[in-house]
C-alpha positions, 0 to 999 in steps of 0.5 A, spaced: 500 500 500 502 507 498 502 511 504 504 518 501 499 524 501 494 527 506 488 523 508 481 527 507 480 528 514 487 532 514 485 536 508 478 538 512 482 540 518 487 544 515 482 548 511 478 549 517 484 551 521 486 556 515 479 559 515 479 560 523 486 563 523 484 568 517 477 570 520 481 572 526 486 576 522 481 579 518 477 582 525 484 584 527 486 588 521 479 591 520 479 594 527 486 597 525 484 600 518 477 603 521 481 607 526 487 608 522 485 615 520 484 618 527 491 621 528 491 625 521 484 628 523 487 630 530 493 633 526 489 637 521 485 640 527 491 642 530 494 645 524 487 649 523 487 652 530 495 654 529 493 657 522 487 661 525 491 663 531 497 666 526 491 669 521 489 673 528 496 675 530 497 677 523 491 681 522 492 684 529 499 686 527 497 689 520 492 693 524 497 696 529 502 698 524 496 702 520 493 705 527 498 704 533 492 707 538 488 701 536 483 699 541 483 692 542 476 691 544 475 689 537 477 682 538 473 681 545 466 677 546 465 676 538 466 670 533 472 673 530 471 669 523 466 674 522 471 680 522 477 676 519 477 672 513 480 665 513 477 663 519 471 659 516 470 652 520 474 654 526 471 657 532 475 663 534 473 667 540 476 673 544 475 675 551 478 680 556 483 677 561 487 681 566 494 678 570 494 684 575 493 679 581 496 672 579 495 667 584 500 661 583 498 655 587 503 650 589 499 644 586 497 646 579 502 651 578 497 655 573 496 662 573 489 664 575 486 668 570 482 674 572 477 676 567 474 683 569 468 686 567 470 692 564 476 693 559 483 690 559 489 691 555 489 684 554 485 679 550 485 672 550 484 669 543 482 661 543 481 657 536 477 651 537 476 645 532 473 639 534 477 637 540 483 641 538 484 648 542 489 653 542 490 660 545 494 666 545 494 673 548 494 679 544 496 686 548 496 693 547 
């Protein structure tokens, strides 16, 4: 009797094992492929907020060069995308801020921001897109 080759049972078991292994690999790779674009989305949001802050800074510098007595209040309590071009799709807001009495706590080491009711010589500009946020401070 010639005993070379595989029996039908060995072939069927091999096919079943290959099927199980491939379904596990497909499940693993599918999860990785579906979420693989998330870092690029976050990077794009970060770049958009950075670009928005740069646009606001350039606008502020240009206005100061043309009128050195510029009142900084044009940047407060408003959606800056309505008054500065190039900020569409990004939430850019300004608010007065004052650091005349900073308090640094030992645990957080953060400066407490004091937002006065009246005017201030500083305006905090915050650009936000999805989960990305970037802040800068403009001052007279």
